[in-house]
C-alpha positions, 0 to 999 in steps of 0.5 A: 500500500501507499500511505500519505501522512500530512502535517502542518509542522515538522514533528506533527506527523511523528507525534500523531501517527509515527508508530503506525507509519513505522509499522507500515514501512517495516511491512514493505509499504510506501510512506510519503510525508507532506509538511505544509510549513518548515516550522520557522515560527518555533525555531530556525526553519533550516534546522527544522527542515534538517530535523524533519529529513533525519526523522523521515529516514527513521520513518523510511519515507519514500518522499518528503514533500514541502507545502511552502507555507509560512508557519502560523499562516496556513490559509483556508482557501482553494490554493491549499486544497489544490496543493494537497490534491497535487501531492495526492495525485503524485503519491496515489495513497491508499491511506491518508493521515492528517490532523483532527479539525478540532484543535487550538492551533489554527494551522492544524485546524485549517489543514485538517479542514482543507484536507477533508475536501482534498481527500473527497475521493480517497477511501481511507482517511484517518485523523490523528491527535497532537498535544493541542487537539481537543475533544478527540475520542478515537474509535480506531487503534493501532498497537505500537508497543513494538515500535514505541522506542522507534517513534521516540527516536523520530521525535528525538530527531527533532532535537530543537523541539523536544523541550518546547511543550510549555509544560514544566518538566515534561518533554515531547517524549514524555507526552508521547509515552503518556499518550501511547499508554492512555490510548493503549489502555483504551484499545486494550493493549499496552501502547497504541495510537488512536485515530478518528476515521473520516472514512475507513474501509475494512476489506474482507477477503472472500 
């Protein structure tokens, strides 16, 4: 299969669905990443691009696309929908992962809403969560216990961001582990990632 993960900023994809992407890649599926900004609002853009490229190698991504938008200024208009559509046309994904639309960060909200339109002909679209997501109640879970440390490694690749959580004493690594435990308990496994489906086909072989 071909899987496309879409994020507003470097490290968004890793925290939201990094474990699932690692499992897909290890099973021989192709993974593509689309980052709409270089995250320069939260650090040096060139450094954050290099960090994302390093993480993409850990994820075994086939290609990394950049949207080229300024950090904190992702719009909600026809142009961004068309940009996402162009990447979908090139990647031809069977599955798409993207931010959930109820989020306190405007980039995440706008990207999620635009992607709903851009993916109107894609069968499987799943929303992932991040630290600023609100009202997220997943009904689809992926067991990531066997790859949790690999997911942590992808977040460590974003070294400039690890400590930037605005929560005293907690790094993004701590948040990732806590979230994995919590969603794992909900999904009845040790560690999991949770998703809300826009559409999800369950294929049953005859």
